[in-house]
N, C-alpha and C positions, 0 to 999 in steps of 0.2 A: 304523387303528392309534391315531390321536390320540383316538378316541372311547373306546377301551379304557383308555387312560392317564387321560383325563378322568374316567371312571367309578371307576377305582380310586382316584384322588386325592380325588374327592368322598366315597367311602365312608370313607377315612381321616379327612377333615375332619368329616364327620358323626358319627363315632365319638367325636371329641373335643368338637365343638360341635353338639349335636343340635337345630339350629333350621333346618330346610330353607328356609323361606320367607325368613328373614333372610339366610341364605347366598345365596340366588338374588338377592336385591335388592342385596346388596353386590357380587356378581359382575357384575350388570348395570351398576351405577354405575361400577365400575372399567373395564369394557369400554367404557363411554361415554367416559370420561375418556381412555383410551388412543386412541380413535378421534379425539377432539378434538386431542389432541397430535400425531397422524399428519397431520391436516389442517393444523394450524398449521405444522408442519415440512415440509409438501408432500411427505411420504412417499407419500401417496395423494391423488388429487384429490378435493376436496369435492363434494358434489352441487350441481348448478346450481339456484339458486332465484331468484325475483324478488320485487319488493316486494309483489305481490299475494298470494303465498304467505304471507309473514310477517304480512301484515294479516289474512288469514283465520285464521291459527294463533293470533295473539295477541288477536283480538277477545274480549270478555268472556265470552260463553257458551262459545265454543270453548276458551278458555284454562282456564275453571272445569271443563269436561268433561275436558280433557287432564290437569289435575292430580288431579282427583277420581277418575279411572278408572285411574290408574297402578297401584295395587295389584292391581286385577283384571286388568290386562294382564299384569302379571308372572306371574299364575297360569297363563296360557295359553302362556307362552313354552316353547319346547322345552328351554331350560335348566332350568326348574323341573321339567319331566317327567324329565329325566335326573337331577336332584338326588334326586327321590322315588325313582326306580328304584334308584339306588345306595344309598339309605338302607335298603332292604329287606334 
């Protein structure tokens, strides 16, 4: 049921603002922000990580790869697929 509502809402948005890639990026950013708020408010438990995880994530080559590949990662998200389908 929520998928149907999501697709109808996306179709309405894309009729007014016809930029599916930007719409997907904004949606991903908003969802990430909501998740951070949920973690900070302890609505849901944040994932367990250790110092080694953060070191490997923030090392120079990995960090550059993470930042440089974000647009291409957004393309393969299910959200982007649904946005494109609803724009047809």
